Biopython code that builds the backbone (N, CA, C, O; Angstrom):
import numpy as np
from Bio.PDB.StructureBuilder import StructureBuilder

atoms = [
    (1, "MET", "N", (107.576, 100.018, 94.549)),
    (1, "MET", "CA", (106.853, 100.176, 95.791)),
    (1, "MET", "C", (106.489, 98.786, 96.309)),
    (1, "MET", "O", (106.007, 97.935, 95.561)),
    (2, "LYS", "N", (106.728, 98.576, 97.590)),
    (2, "LYS", "CA", (106.397, 97.306, 98.223)),
    (2, "LYS", "C", (105.159, 97.467, 99.093)),
    (2, "LYS", "O", (104.697, 98.582, 99.335)),
    (3, "LYS", "N", (104.630, 96.343, 99.560)),
    (3, "LYS", "CA", (103.463, 96.403, 100.438)),
    (3, "LYS", "C", (103.818, 97.072, 101.756)),
    (3, "LYS", "O", (104.954, 96.998, 102.224)),
    (4, "ALA", "N", (102.829, 97.724, 102.341)),
    (4, "ALA", "CA", (103.024, 98.391, 103.630)),
    (4, "ALA", "C", (102.909, 97.374, 104.762)),
    (4, "ALA", "O", (102.193, 96.379, 104.654)),
    (5, "ARG", "N", (103.624, 97.644, 105.842)),
    (5, "ARG", "CA", (103.445, 96.876, 107.074)),
    (5, "ARG", "C", (102.392, 97.619, 107.879)),
    (5, "ARG", "O", (102.516, 98.820, 108.118)),
    (6, "ILE", "N", (101.362, 96.907, 108.295)),
    (6, "ILE", "CA", (100.231, 97.533, 108.975)),
    (6, "ILE", "C", (100.061, 96.939, 110.367)),
    (6, "ILE", "O", (100.077, 95.722, 110.549)),
    (7, "LYS", "N", (99.897, 97.828, 111.346)),
    (7, "LYS", "CA", (99.550, 97.418, 112.705)),
    (7, "LYS", "C", (98.314, 98.210, 113.093)),
    (7, "LYS", "O", (98.297, 99.435, 112.978)),
    (8, "ALA", "N", (97.284, 97.518, 113.550)),
    (8, "ALA", "CA", (96.047, 98.186, 113.946)),
    (8, "ALA", "C", (95.519, 97.558, 115.231)),
    (8, "ALA", "O", (95.441, 96.336, 115.353)),
    (9, "LYS", "N", (95.160, 98.407, 116.180)),
    (9, "LYS", "CA", (94.621, 97.944, 117.460)),
    (9, "LYS", "C", (93.381, 98.751, 117.804)),
    (9, "LYS", "O", (93.337, 99.966, 117.610)),
    (10, "ASN", "N", (92.370, 98.051, 118.321)),
    (10, "ASN", "CA", (91.155, 98.726, 118.764)),
    (10, "ASN", "C", (91.125, 98.737, 120.286)),
    (10, "ASN", "O", (91.353, 97.722, 120.944)),
    (11, "LYS", "N", (90.838, 99.910, 120.820)),
    (11, "LYS", "CA", (90.719, 100.055, 122.265)),
    (11, "LYS", "C", (89.614, 101.069, 122.535)),
    (11, "LYS", "O", (89.657, 102.198, 122.046)),
    (12, "ASN", "N", (88.640, 100.656, 123.306)),
    (12, "ASN", "CA", (87.513, 101.521, 123.689)),
    (12, "ASN", "C", (86.802, 102.128, 122.480)),
    (12, "ASN", "O", (86.411, 103.294, 122.513)),
    (13, "GLY", "N", (86.632, 101.346, 121.417)),
    (13, "GLY", "CA", (85.890, 101.805, 120.241)),
    (13, "GLY", "C", (86.677, 102.638, 119.251)),
    (13, "GLY", "O", (86.131, 103.061, 118.232)),
    (14, "ILE", "N", (87.952, 102.884, 119.528)),
    (14, "ILE", "CA", (88.810, 103.651, 118.616)),
    (14, "ILE", "C", (89.890, 102.721, 118.072)),
    (14, "ILE", "O", (90.596, 102.062, 118.835)),
    (15, "THR", "N", (90.010, 102.675, 116.766)),
    (15, "THR", "CA", (91.052, 101.867, 116.134)),
    (15, "THR", "C", (92.209, 102.771, 115.743)),
    (15, "THR", "O", (92.027, 103.748, 115.016)),
    (16, "LYS", "N", (93.395, 102.441, 116.229)),
    (16, "LYS", "CA", (94.612, 103.189, 115.902)),
    (16, "LYS", "C", (95.416, 102.362, 114.907)),
    (16, "LYS", "O", (95.684, 101.181, 115.129)),
    (17, "VAL", "N", (95.793, 103.002, 113.815)),
    (17, "VAL", "CA", (96.495, 102.318, 112.735)),
    (17, "VAL", "C", (97.871, 102.952, 112.529)),
    (17, "VAL", "O", (98.014, 104.175, 112.529)),
    (18, "LYS", "N", (98.869, 102.105, 112.356)),
    (18, "LYS", "CA", (100.223, 102.536, 112.007)),
    (18, "LYS", "C", (100.625, 101.760, 110.754)),
    (18, "LYS", "O", (100.450, 100.544, 110.681)),
    (19, "ALA", "N", (101.164, 102.476, 109.777)),
    (19, "ALA", "CA", (101.600, 101.821, 108.539)),
    (19, "ALA", "C", (102.923, 102.415, 108.083)),
    (19, "ALA", "O", (103.122, 103.629, 108.122)),
    (20, "ILE", "N", (103.822, 101.543, 107.651)),
    (20, "ILE", "CA", (105.096, 102.005, 107.098)),
    (20, "ILE", "C", (105.208, 101.453, 105.676)),
    (20, "ILE", "O", (104.972, 100.271, 105.426)),
    (21, "PHE", "N", (105.570, 102.339, 104.762)),
    (21, "PHE", "CA", (105.677, 102.005, 103.351)),
    (21, "PHE", "C", (107.142, 101.993, 102.937)),
    (21, "PHE", "O", (107.901, 102.885, 103.316)),
    (22, "LYS", "N", (107.542, 100.996, 102.168)),
    (22, "LYS", "CA", (108.893, 100.950, 101.608)),
    (22, "LYS", "C", (108.839, 101.653, 100.252)),
    (22, "LYS", "O", (108.344, 101.098, 99.271)),
    (23, "HIS", "N", (109.354, 102.879, 100.212)),
    (23, "HIS", "CA", (109.321, 103.644, 98.964)),
    (23, "HIS", "C", (110.465, 104.649, 98.957)),
    (23, "HIS", "O", (110.827, 105.195, 100.000)),
    (24, "VAL", "N", (111.036, 104.892, 97.775)),
    (24, "VAL", "CA", (112.210, 105.762, 97.671)),
    (24, "VAL", "C", (111.882, 107.244, 97.801)),
    (24, "VAL", "O", (112.735, 108.012, 98.245)),
    (25, "MET", "N", (110.679, 107.674, 97.431)),
    (25, "MET", "CA", (110.220, 109.064, 97.571)),
    (25, "MET", "C", (111.233, 110.070, 97.002)),
    (25, "MET", "O", (111.742, 110.923, 97.729)),
    (26, "ILE", "N", (111.517, 109.963, 95.707)),
    (26, "ILE", "CA", (112.445, 110.876, 95.042)),
    (26, "ILE", "C", (111.653, 111.947, 94.298)),
    (26, "ILE", "O", (110.915, 111.640, 93.362)),
    (27, "GLY", "N", (111.806, 113.191, 94.710)),
    (27, "GLY", "CA", (111.139, 114.316, 94.065)),
    (27, "GLY", "C", (111.826, 114.718, 92.775)),
    (27, "GLY", "O", (112.882, 114.188, 92.429)),
    (28, "GLU", "N", (111.219, 115.656, 92.070)),
    (28, "GLU", "CA", (111.740, 116.059, 90.765)),
    (28, "GLU", "C", (113.115, 116.723, 90.833)),
    (28, "GLU", "O", (113.962, 116.467, 89.978)),
    (29, "ASP", "N", (113.347, 117.566, 91.830)),
    (29, "ASP", "CA", (114.642, 118.241, 91.947)),
    (29, "ASP", "C", (115.775, 117.245, 92.186)),
    (29, "ASP", "O", (116.809, 117.298, 91.519)),
    (30, "VAL", "N", (115.577, 116.349, 93.129)),
    (30, "VAL", "CA", (116.596, 115.347, 93.456)),
    (30, "VAL", "C", (116.785, 114.392, 92.284)),
    (30, "VAL", "O", (117.912, 114.010, 91.967)),
    (31, "ALA", "N", (115.687, 114.007, 91.642)),
    (31, "ALA", "CA", (115.767, 113.086, 90.502)),
    (31, "ALA", "C", (116.589, 113.698, 89.369)),
    (31, "ALA", "O", (117.374, 113.007, 88.719)),
    (32, "LYS", "N", (116.404, 114.985, 89.139)),
    (32, "LYS", "CA", (117.145, 115.669, 88.079)),
    (32, "LYS", "C", (118.645, 115.665, 88.388)),
    (32, "LYS", "O", (119.467, 115.445, 87.498)),
    (33, "LYS", "N", (118.997, 115.910, 89.661)),
    (33, "LYS", "CA", (120.408, 115.917, 90.061)),
    (33, "LYS", "C", (121.038, 114.538, 89.938)),
    (33, "LYS", "O", (122.196, 114.413, 89.542)),
    (34, "LYS", "N", (120.266, 113.488, 90.283)),
    (34, "LYS", "CA", (120.795, 112.123, 90.248)),
    (34, "LYS", "C", (120.660, 111.472, 88.879)),
    (34, "LYS", "O", (121.228, 110.407, 88.640)),
    (35, "GLY", "N", (119.914, 112.103, 87.981)),
    (35, "GLY", "CA", (119.737, 111.542, 86.647)),
    (35, "GLY", "C", (118.783, 110.361, 86.607)),
    (35, "GLY", "O", (118.940, 109.463, 85.779)),
    (36, "VAL", "N", (117.793, 110.353, 87.495)),
    (36, "VAL", "CA", (116.793, 109.282, 87.523)),
    (36, "VAL", "C", (115.405, 109.902, 87.375)),
    (36, "VAL", "O", (115.254, 111.124, 87.375)),
    (37, "LYS", "N", (114.407, 109.049, 87.250)),
    (37, "LYS", "CA", (113.033, 109.534, 87.148)),
    (37, "LYS", "C", (112.479, 109.827, 88.541)),
    (37, "LYS", "O", (112.820, 109.134, 89.499)),
    (38, "PRO", "N", (111.630, 110.846, 88.662)),
    (38, "PRO", "CA", (110.965, 111.095, 89.947)),
    (38, "PRO", "C", (110.090, 109.901, 90.325)),
    (38, "PRO", "O", (109.444, 109.305, 89.462)),
    (39, "ASP", "N", (110.068, 109.563, 91.578)),
    (39, "ASP", "CA", (109.277, 108.423, 92.051)),
    (39, "ASP", "C", (108.825, 108.713, 93.473)),
    (39, "ASP", "O", (109.608, 108.592, 94.414)),
    (40, "TYR", "N", (107.566, 109.095, 93.629)),
    (40, "TYR", "CA", (107.034, 109.412, 94.949)),
    (40, "TYR", "C", (105.549, 109.041, 95.012)),
    (40, "TYR", "O", (104.872, 108.969, 93.986)),
    (41, "MET", "N", (105.066, 108.814, 96.204)),
    (41, "MET", "CA", (103.667, 108.460, 96.411)),
    (41, "MET", "C", (102.818, 109.729, 96.340)),
    (41, "MET", "O", (103.237, 110.797, 96.786)),
    (42, "THR", "N", (101.617, 109.594, 95.773)),
    (42, "THR", "CA", (100.736, 110.747, 95.635)),
    (42, "THR", "C", (99.447, 110.621, 96.445)),
    (42, "THR", "O", (98.806, 111.628, 96.749)),
    (43, "ASN", "N", (99.064, 109.396, 96.795)),
    (43, "ASN", "CA", (97.808, 109.211, 97.498)),
    (43, "ASN", "C", (97.837, 107.941, 98.347)),
    (43, "ASN", "O", (98.400, 106.921, 97.949)),
    (44, "ILE", "N", (97.218, 108.027, 99.523)),
    (44, "ILE", "CA", (97.046, 106.865, 100.396)),
    (44, "ILE", "C", (95.581, 106.826, 100.807)),
    (44, "ILE", "O", (95.042, 107.819, 101.296)),
    (45, "VAL", "N", (94.936, 105.679, 100.609)),
    (45, "VAL", "CA", (93.537, 105.498, 100.997)),
    (45, "VAL", "C", (93.434, 104.232, 101.844)),
    (45, "VAL", "O", (93.909, 103.167, 101.451)),
    (46, "ALA", "N", (92.803, 104.367, 103.017)),
    (46, "ALA", "CA", (92.594, 103.209, 103.894)),
    (46, "ALA", "C", (91.110, 102.924, 103.984)),
    (46, "ALA", "O", (90.292, 103.835, 104.109)),
    (47, "LYS", "N", (90.771, 101.628, 103.918)),
    (47, "LYS", "CA", (89.373, 101.207, 104.000)),
    (47, "LYS", "C", (89.212, 100.182, 105.111)),
    (47, "LYS", "O", (90.042, 99.290, 105.287)),
    (48, "HIS", "N", (88.133, 100.329, 105.849)),
    (48, "HIS", "CA", (87.750, 99.358, 106.878)),
    (48, "HIS", "C", (86.432, 98.756, 106.431)),
    (48, "HIS", "O", (85.430, 99.463, 106.326)),
    (49, "ASN", "N", (86.422, 97.451, 106.165)),
    (49, "ASN", "CA", (85.235, 96.755, 105.652)),
    (49, "ASN", "C", (84.640, 97.470, 104.436)),
    (49, "ASN", "O", (83.419, 97.570, 104.312)),
    (50, "GLY", "N", (85.496, 97.964, 103.541)),
    (50, "GLY", "CA", (85.058, 98.597, 102.309)),
    (50, "GLY", "C", (84.724, 100.081, 102.414)),
    (50, "GLY", "O", (84.479, 100.723, 101.392)),
    (51, "GLU", "N", (84.707, 100.639, 103.610)),
    (51, "GLU", "CA", (84.396, 102.048, 103.807)),
    (51, "GLU", "C", (85.686, 102.840, 104.025)),
    (51, "GLU", "O", (86.541, 102.438, 104.814)),
    (52, "VAL", "N", (85.822, 103.969, 103.319)),
    (52, "VAL", "CA", (87.029, 104.789, 103.434)),
    (52, "VAL", "C", (87.075, 105.447, 104.816)),
    (52, "VAL", "O", (86.142, 106.142, 105.217)),
    (53, "VAL", "N", (88.180, 105.215, 105.535)),
    (53, "VAL", "CA", (88.374, 105.811, 106.866)),
    (53, "VAL", "C", (89.546, 106.783, 106.886)),
    (53, "VAL", "O", (89.725, 107.521, 107.855)),
    (54, "TYR", "N", (90.349, 106.788, 105.818)),
    (54, "TYR", "CA", (91.511, 107.690, 105.733)),
    (54, "TYR", "C", (91.825, 107.905, 104.260)),
    (54, "TYR", "O", (91.932, 106.945, 103.496)),
    (55, "ASP", "N", (91.971, 109.158, 103.862)),
    (55, "ASP", "CA", (92.318, 109.495, 102.487)),
    (55, "ASP", "C", (93.257, 110.691, 102.522)),
    (55, "ASP", "O", (92.881, 111.769, 102.983)),
    (56, "ALA", "N", (94.479, 110.501, 102.035)),
    (56, "ALA", "CA", (95.475, 111.574, 102.077)),
    (56, "ALA", "C", (96.106, 111.760, 100.708)),
    (56, "ALA", "O", (96.595, 110.810, 100.098)),
    (57, "SER", "N", (96.087, 113.000, 100.236)),
    (57, "SER", "CA", (96.840, 113.361, 99.034)),
    (57, "SER", "C", (98.195, 113.844, 99.517)),
    (57, "SER", "O", (98.293, 114.813, 100.270)),
    (58, "ILE", "N", (99.229, 113.165, 99.079)),
    (58, "ILE", "CA", (100.576, 113.483, 99.555)),
    (58, "ILE", "C", (101.482, 113.746, 98.370)),
    (58, "ILE", "O", (101.017, 113.773, 97.230)),
    (59, "GLY", "N", (102.724, 113.934, 98.611)),
    (59, "GLY", "CA", (103.690, 114.161, 97.544)),
    (59, "GLY", "C", (105.082, 113.988, 98.090)),
    (59, "GLY", "O", (105.329, 113.144, 98.952)),
    (60, "ILE", "N", (105.987, 114.794, 97.582)),
    (60, "ILE", "CA", (107.382, 114.660, 97.965)),
    (60, "ILE", "C", (107.658, 115.177, 99.365)),
    (60, "ILE", "O", (108.798, 115.138, 99.828)),
    (61, "MET", "N", (106.618, 115.665, 100.049)),
    (61, "MET", "CA", (106.806, 116.195, 101.402)),
    (61, "MET", "C", (107.157, 115.106, 102.408)),
    (61, "MET", "O", (107.703, 115.409, 103.469)),
    (62, "LEU", "N", (106.858, 113.846, 102.101)),
    (62, "LEU", "CA", (107.166, 112.756, 103.022)),
    (62, "LEU", "C", (108.563, 112.218, 102.770)),
    (62, "LEU", "O", (109.096, 112.306, 101.664)),
    (63, "SER", "N", (109.138, 111.663, 103.814)),
    (63, "SER", "CA", (110.503, 111.140, 103.720)),
    (63, "SER", "C", (110.533, 109.758, 103.060)),
    (63, "SER", "O", (109.492, 109.177, 102.755)),
    (64, "VAL", "N", (111.718, 109.262, 102.853)),
    (64, "VAL", "CA", (111.900, 107.897, 102.359)),
    (64, "VAL", "C", (111.240, 106.949, 103.354)),
    (64, "VAL", "O", (111.308, 107.169, 104.563)),
    (65, "ASN", "N", (110.605, 105.898, 102.850)),
    (65, "ASN", "CA", (109.884, 104.923, 103.671)),
    (65, "ASN", "C", (108.902, 105.616, 104.633)),
    (65, "ASN", "O", (109.080, 105.555, 105.850)),
    (66, "PRO", "N", (107.874, 106.269, 104.088)),
    (66, "PRO", "CA", (106.943, 107.042, 104.911)),
    (66, "PRO", "C", (106.240, 106.201, 105.978)),
    (66, "PRO", "O", (105.904, 105.036, 105.764)),
    (67, "TYR", "N", (106.034, 106.830, 107.121)),
    (67, "TYR", "CA", (105.352, 106.236, 108.267)),
    (67, "TYR", "C", (104.086, 107.050, 108.494)),
    (67, "TYR", "O", (104.157, 108.268, 108.662)),
    (68, "VAL", "N", (102.933, 106.398, 108.502)),
    (68, "VAL", "CA", (101.654, 107.083, 108.628)),
    (68, "VAL", "C", (100.895, 106.526, 109.825)),
    (68, "VAL", "O", (100.830, 105.313, 110.025)),
    (69, "LYS", "N", (100.318, 107.435, 110.623)),
    (69, "LYS", "CA", (99.482, 107.045, 111.764)),
    (69, "LYS", "C", (98.144, 107.756, 111.637)),
    (69, "LYS", "O", (98.093, 108.936, 111.289)),
    (70, "PHE", "N", (97.063, 107.040, 111.919)),
    (70, "PHE", "CA", (95.743, 107.641, 111.960)),
    (70, "PHE", "C", (94.838, 106.768, 112.827)),
    (70, "PHE", "O", (95.187, 105.636, 113.164)),
    (71, "SER", "N", (93.684, 107.303, 113.178)),
    (71, "SER", "CA", (92.725, 106.538, 113.971)),
    (71, "SER", "C", (91.324, 106.816, 113.465)),
    (71, "SER", "O", (91.076, 107.826, 112.806)),
    (72, "PHE", "N", (90.408, 105.905, 113.780)),
    (72, "PHE", "CA", (89.013, 106.080, 113.396)),
    (72, "PHE", "C", (88.117, 105.376, 114.412)),
    (72, "PHE", "O", (88.545, 104.459, 115.113)),
    (73, "LYS", "N", (86.865, 105.826, 114.474)),
    (73, "LYS", "CA", (85.901, 105.201, 115.379)),
    (73, "LYS", "C", (85.386, 103.920, 114.756)),
    (73, "LYS", "O", (85.091, 103.867, 113.562)),
    (74, "GLY", "N", (85.281, 102.887, 115.580)),
    (74, "GLY", "CA", (84.758, 101.620, 115.105)),
    (74, "GLY", "C", (85.844, 100.592, 114.897)),
    (74, "GLY", "O", (87.014, 100.808, 115.216)),
    (75, "GLY", "N", (85.426, 99.479, 114.358)),
    (75, "GLY", "CA", (86.345, 98.380, 114.127)),
    (75, "GLY", "C", (86.371, 97.441, 115.318)),
    (75, "GLY", "O", (86.310, 97.871, 116.470)),
    (76, "THR", "N", (86.461, 96.172, 115.026)),
    (76, "THR", "CA", (86.573, 95.160, 116.072)),
    (76, "THR", "C", (87.697, 94.202, 115.707)),
    (76, "THR", "O", (88.160, 94.156, 114.567)),
    (77, "LYS", "N", (88.118, 93.446, 116.698)),
    (77, "LYS", "CA", (89.210, 92.498, 116.501)),
    (77, "LYS", "C", (88.879, 91.555, 115.347)),
    (77, "LYS", "O", (87.798, 90.968, 115.294)),
    (78, "GLY", "N", (89.828, 91.421, 114.430)),
    (78, "GLY", "CA", (89.657, 90.530, 113.286)),
    (78, "GLY", "C", (89.115, 91.201, 112.036)),
    (78, "GLY", "O", (89.142, 90.598, 110.963)),
    (79, "ASP", "N", (88.621, 92.442, 112.141)),
    (79, "ASP", "CA", (88.134, 93.155, 110.962)),
    (79, "ASP", "C", (89.275, 93.430, 109.988)),
    (79, "ASP", "O", (90.428, 93.590, 110.389)),
    (80, "ALA", "N", (88.936, 93.482, 108.715)),
    (80, "ALA", "CA", (89.933, 93.694, 107.670)),
    (80, "ALA", "C", (90.195, 95.178, 107.424)),
    (80, "ALA", "O", (89.281, 96.001, 107.453)),
    (81, "LEU", "N", (91.462, 95.497, 107.183)),
    (81, "LEU", "CA", (91.894, 96.827, 106.746)),
    (81, "LEU", "C", (92.592, 96.671, 105.413)),
    (81, "LEU", "O", (93.307, 95.697, 105.180)),
    (82, "GLU", "N", (92.377, 97.647, 104.534)),
    (82, "GLU", "CA", (93.034, 97.634, 103.233)),
    (82, "GLU", "C", (93.570, 99.032, 102.962)),
    (82, "GLU", "O", (92.819, 100.007, 102.989)),
    (83, "ILE", "N", (94.857, 99.126, 102.704)),
    (83, "ILE", "CA", (95.478, 100.414, 102.423)),
    (83, "ILE", "C", (96.050, 100.384, 101.005)),
    (83, "ILE", "O", (96.844, 99.513, 100.652)),
    (84, "THR", "N", (95.620, 101.360, 100.209)),
    (84, "THR", "CA", (96.083, 101.471, 98.833)),
    (84, "THR", "C", (96.969, 102.701, 98.706)),
    (84, "THR", "O", (96.576, 103.801, 99.093)),
    (85, "ALA", "N", (98.160, 102.510, 98.164)),
    (85, "ALA", "CA", (99.092, 103.618, 97.913)),
    (85, "ALA", "C", (99.288, 103.739, 96.402)),
    (85, "ALA", "O", (99.475, 102.742, 95.704)),
    (86, "VAL", "N", (99.243, 104.980, 95.910)),
    (86, "VAL", "CA", (99.418, 105.250, 94.482)),
    (86, "VAL", "C", (100.622, 106.164, 94.314)),
    (86, "VAL", "O", (100.789, 107.123, 95.069)),
    (87, "ASP", "N", (101.480, 105.865, 93.305)),
    (87, "ASP", "CA", (102.633, 106.738, 93.077)),
    (87, "ASP", "C", (102.427, 107.622, 91.848)),
    (87, "ASP", "O", (101.408, 107.519, 91.165)),
    (88, "ASN", "N", (103.389, 108.480, 91.577)),
    (88, "ASN", "CA", (103.248, 109.477, 90.517)),
    (88, "ASN", "C", (103.162, 108.883, 89.117)),
    (88, "ASN", "O", (102.733, 109.571, 88.192)),
    (89, "SER", "N", (103.551, 107.645, 88.939)),
    (89, "SER", "CA", (103.443, 107.002, 87.629)),
    (89, "SER", "C", (102.103, 106.304, 87.454)),
    (89, "SER", "O", (101.819, 105.763, 86.385)),
    (90, "GLY", "N", (101.270, 106.312, 88.503)),
    (90, "GLY", "CA", (99.958, 105.676, 88.440)),
    (90, "GLY", "C", (99.936, 104.251, 88.973)),
    (90, "GLY", "O", (98.873, 103.637, 89.063)),
    (91, "ALA", "N", (101.094, 103.724, 89.323)),
    (91, "ALA", "CA", (101.154, 102.373, 89.879)),
    (91, "ALA", "C", (100.571, 102.376, 91.291)),
    (91, "ALA", "O", (100.740, 103.336, 92.042)),
    (92, "SER", "N", (99.891, 101.302, 91.637)),
    (92, "SER", "CA", (99.319, 101.227, 92.984)),
    (92, "SER", "C", (99.676, 99.902, 93.643)),
    (92, "SER", "O", (99.964, 98.911, 92.973)),
    (93, "LYS", "N", (99.651, 99.910, 94.946)),
    (93, "LYS", "CA", (99.943, 98.708, 95.730)),
    (93, "LYS", "C", (98.904, 98.628, 96.838)),
    (93, "LYS", "O", (98.682, 99.600, 97.560)),
    (94, "ILE", "N", (98.275, 97.482, 96.968)),
    (94, "ILE", "CA", (97.274, 97.257, 98.010)),
    (94, "ILE", "C", (97.882, 96.397, 99.103)),
    (94, "ILE", "O", (98.421, 95.322, 98.841)),
    (95, "SER", "N", (97.785, 96.891, 100.345)),
    (95, "SER", "CA", (98.288, 96.159, 101.500)),
    (95, "SER", "C", (97.091, 95.842, 102.386)),
    (95, "SER", "O", (96.186, 96.661, 102.545)),
    (96, "LYS", "N", (97.099, 94.640, 102.961)),
    (96, "LYS", "CA", (95.978, 94.226, 103.790)),
    (96, "LYS", "C", (96.465, 93.872, 105.192)),
    (96, "LYS", "O", (97.579, 93.381, 105.376)),
    (97, "GLY", "N", (95.603, 94.134, 106.176)),
    (97, "GLY", "CA", (95.917, 93.820, 107.563)),
    (97, "GLY", "C", (94.627, 93.565, 108.330)),
    (97, "GLY", "O", (93.529, 93.716, 107.794)),
    (98, "LYS", "N", (94.774, 93.178, 109.583)),
    (98, "LYS", "CA", (93.623, 92.926, 110.457)),
    (98, "LYS", "C", (93.782, 93.683, 111.750)),
    (98, "LYS", "O", (94.895, 93.933, 112.215)),
    (99, "ILE", "N", (92.655, 94.044, 112.323)),
    (99, "ILE", "CA", (92.659, 94.735, 113.593)),
    (99, "ILE", "C", (92.880, 93.715, 114.705)),
    (99, "ILE", "O", (92.276, 92.642, 114.707)),
    (100, "LYS", "N", (93.752, 94.061, 115.650)),
    (100, "LYS", "CA", (94.013, 93.184, 116.795)),
    (100, "LYS", "C", (93.342, 93.728, 118.024)),
    (100, "LYS", "O", (93.441, 93.133, 119.096)),
]
sb = StructureBuilder()
sb.init_structure("model")
sb.init_model(0)
sb.init_chain("A")
sb.init_seg("    ")
for serial, (resi, resn, name, xyz) in enumerate(atoms, 1):
    if name == "N":
        sb.init_residue(resn, " ", resi, " ")
    sb.init_atom(name, np.array(xyz, "f"), 0.0, 1.0, " ", f" {name:<3s}", serial, name[0])
structure = sb.get_structure()
């Protein structure tokens, strides 16, 4: 799993976030057919200044290289965003971005 690319913009007090993750997202059925281990993301958590603004439990329902969009109230230009993705093996990757 690689770091996510994050784009975040605040307009009229609402911050809109777009993130794309580089991940193979191989479920158990496909992994069995290909003879590899299952490898998919299970959770995505986004924090703005340390406060959770997005928390999603996911699984094999997402496609390869998942694209996630969400918005939240608050945030100003230059504020930090941190998105943590966890996969089925327990490995996690933290990606950081700033609001524009």
